[in-house]
DRENBA-317140 format. One record per residue (C-alpha): residue number from 1; x, y, z; residue in three letters. Coordinates in pm, 1 decimal, always signed. Layout:
BEGIN
REC   n       c1       c2       c3 res
REC NUM        X        Y        Z Ala
...
***
This chain:
BEGIN
REC   n       c1       c2       c3 res
REC   1 -14111.9   -495.7 +10244.9 Met
REC   2 -13863.8   -811.2 +10171.2 Asn
REC   3 -13549.2   -626.3 +10333.9 Asp
REC   4 -13645.5   -727.7 +10702.8 Leu
REC   5 -13677.0  -1099.0 +10606.2 Phe
REC   6 -13402.6  -1086.6 +10414.1 Asp
REC   7 -13184.8   -947.4 +10706.9 Lys
REC   8 -13306.6  -1238.6 +10908.2 Leu
REC   9 -13204.0  -1455.0 +10668.8 Gly
REC  10 -13611.0  -1557.5 +10638.3 Leu
REC  11 -13803.5  -1648.4 +10357.9 Asp
REC  12 -14124.8  -1474.7 +10300.7 Gln
REC  13 -14408.9  -1638.5 +10444.9 Pro
REC  14 -14701.1  -1745.3 +10235.2 Lys
REC  15 -14976.3  -1492.4 +10343.6 Phe
REC  16 -15355.5  -1515.6 +10280.3 Pro
REC  17 -15521.5  -1218.3 +10184.5 Glu
REC  18 -15750.3  -1062.6 +10438.0 Thr
REC  19 -16122.1  -1035.7 +10263.3 Pro
REC  20 -16249.6   -643.4 +10288.8 Ala
REC  21 -16534.0   -770.8 +10468.1 Phe
REC  22 -16316.0   -820.4 +10778.2 Lys
REC  23 -16213.9   -454.7 +10774.6 Leu
REC  24 -16550.2   -301.7 +10822.0 Val
REC  25 -16886.8   -337.6 +11003.8 Arg
REC  26 -17214.7   -389.4 +10859.6 Asn
REC  27 -17370.1    -50.5 +10991.8 Asp
REC  28 -17051.1   +134.1 +10879.5 Asp
REC  29 -17118.2   +408.8 +10588.8 Pro
REC  30 -17056.4   +289.9 +10207.0 Ser
REC  31 -16750.2   +495.0 +10194.7 Thr
REC  32 -16605.1   +307.8 +10438.2 Ser
REC  33 -16688.1     -5.4 +10236.5 His
REC  34 -16559.7   +118.8  +9959.8 Glu
REC  35 -16234.9   +211.9 +10116.2 Ala
REC  36 -16198.4   -140.5 +10244.0 Ala
REC  37 -16215.9   -254.0  +9896.8 Glu
REC  38 -15953.5    -43.1  +9771.1 Lys
REC  39 -15685.8    -93.0 +10085.7 Leu
REC  40 -15367.5   -329.2 +10010.2 Asn
REC  41 -15445.0   -475.3 +10361.2 Val
REC  42 -15166.5   -749.1 +10258.3 Gly
REC  43 -14893.6   -509.4 +10201.8 Lys
REC  44 -14940.7   -324.7 +10517.3 Met
REC  45 -14979.4   -690.8 +10709.7 Glu
REC  46 -14671.6   -794.2 +10541.4 Arg
REC  47 -14488.4   -506.3 +10672.9 Ile
REC  48 -14606.2   -520.0 +11026.9 Val
REC  49 -14535.0   -894.4 +11057.6 Leu
REC  50 -14171.1   -817.3 +10908.7 Ala
REC  51 -14118.3   -566.6 +11189.2 Ala
REC  52 -14256.9   -811.3 +11466.0 Ile
REC  53 -14041.5  -1076.9 +11302.4 Thr
REC  54 -13706.5   -850.6 +11334.0 Ser
REC  55 -13731.5   -864.2 +11691.3 Phe
REC  56 -13675.0  -1279.8 +11691.6 Ala
REC  57 -13684.3  -1477.6 +11983.4 Asp
REC  58 -13679.6  -1144.5 +12215.7 Lys
REC  59 -14045.1  -1053.3 +12114.3 Gly
REC  60 -14174.6   -716.4 +12116.5 Cys
REC  61 -14470.1   -474.4 +12221.6 Ile
REC  62 -14662.3   -234.7 +12013.7 Ser
REC  63 -14412.2    +47.1 +12092.5 Asp
REC  64 -14149.5   -130.9 +11943.4 Asp
REC  65 -14306.7   -216.9 +11640.3 Val
REC  66 -14438.7   +154.1 +11575.0 Leu
REC  67 -14048.7   +296.0 +11651.9 Asp
REC  68 -13930.1    +72.0 +11367.6 Ile
REC  69 -14226.6   +189.9 +11094.4 Ile
REC  70 -14237.6   +548.4 +11211.0 Pro
REC  71 -14415.4   +633.6 +10888.0 Asn
REC  72 -14702.1   +455.8 +10968.9 His
REC  73 -14998.4   +572.3 +11140.9 Arg
REC  74 -15060.9   +420.7 +11504.1 Tyr
REC  75 -15440.0   +298.3 +11398.2 Ser
REC  76 -15285.1   +139.8 +11078.7 Thr
REC  77 -15018.6    -68.2 +11231.9 Val
REC  78 -15231.0   -160.5 +11553.5 Thr
REC  79 -15510.9   -292.8 +11315.2 Ala
REC  80 -15290.4   -536.9 +11171.6 Arg
REC  81 -15274.9   -758.1 +11487.1 Tyr
REC  82 -15598.1   -902.3 +11481.0 Lys
REC  83 -15544.5  -1043.0 +11150.4 Gln
REC  84 -15212.2  -1158.4 +11166.0 Leu
REC  85 -15316.0  -1341.3 +11510.1 Lys
REC  86 -15616.2  -1495.7 +11311.1 Glu
REC  87 -15415.1  -1612.1 +11046.1 Lys
REC  88 -15136.2  -1783.4 +11313.0 Gly
REC  89 -14864.3  -1546.9 +11193.8 Leu
REC  90 -14808.1  -1419.3 +11512.2 Ile
REC  91 -14863.1  -1528.1 +11863.8 Phe
REC  92 -14941.1  -1339.8 +12193.4 Val
REC  93 -14952.4  -1500.1 +12556.4 Asp
REC  94 -14993.4  -1376.3 +12907.4 His
REC  95 -14635.9  -1207.5 +12887.7 Arg
REC  96 -14613.8   -819.4 +12910.0 Lys
REC  97 -14386.3   -544.7 +12937.6 Arg
REC  98 -14419.8   -198.5 +13053.6 Lys
REC  99 -14448.6    +48.3 +12737.4 Gly
REC 100 -14334.5   +425.8 +12679.0 Thr
REC 101 -14677.3   +524.8 +12850.5 Ser
REC 102 -14587.2   +332.1 +13177.7 Gly
REC 103 -14861.4    +54.5 +13074.0 Arg
REC 104 -14840.9   -306.5 +13018.6 Gln
REC 105 -14849.7   -415.4 +12659.1 Gln
REC 106 -14848.7   -788.8 +12562.1 Leu
REC 107 -14551.7   -925.5 +12392.1 Val
REC 108 -14594.0  -1034.8 +12025.9 Met
REC 109 -14364.5  -1274.2 +11845.4 Trp
REC 110 -14396.8  -1417.5 +11479.9 Ser
REC 111 -14473.6  -1782.0 +11444.6 Lys
REC 112 -14074.7  -1874.5 +11386.4 Glu
REC 113 -13988.9  -1774.3 +11722.5 Phe
REC 114 -14250.6  -1797.7 +11925.5 Tyr
REC 115 -14188.4  -2038.3 +12231.2 Lys
REC 116 -14458.6  -2072.2 +12527.6 Pro
REC 117 -14304.4  -2052.7 +12867.9 Glu
REC 118 -14248.0  -2358.4 +13059.0 Glu
***
């Protein structure tokens, strides 16, 4: 999904793949392990990262991400946040915004746009 990166004038980031073993627990059924092996997690991580990056230095909450990629399930999108944080591609700190539910959600930034609060 290069289009969001292209619109922002950004290069596609180098993207380490997430190994399948990080997607399942040891005690999950064999079908879950087989599904994890077949998943193209990197593609979904790129889509989520592009969505987060599109908010630039304003950052976004999960509701924002879900709004701009509505054809993907909630659990598919939100599961990518952890891997993106572990890879250092997105950052989250203590800042929050109110979501559509009325509850506070953490703000996320792609690494190019994250600026710690002073």
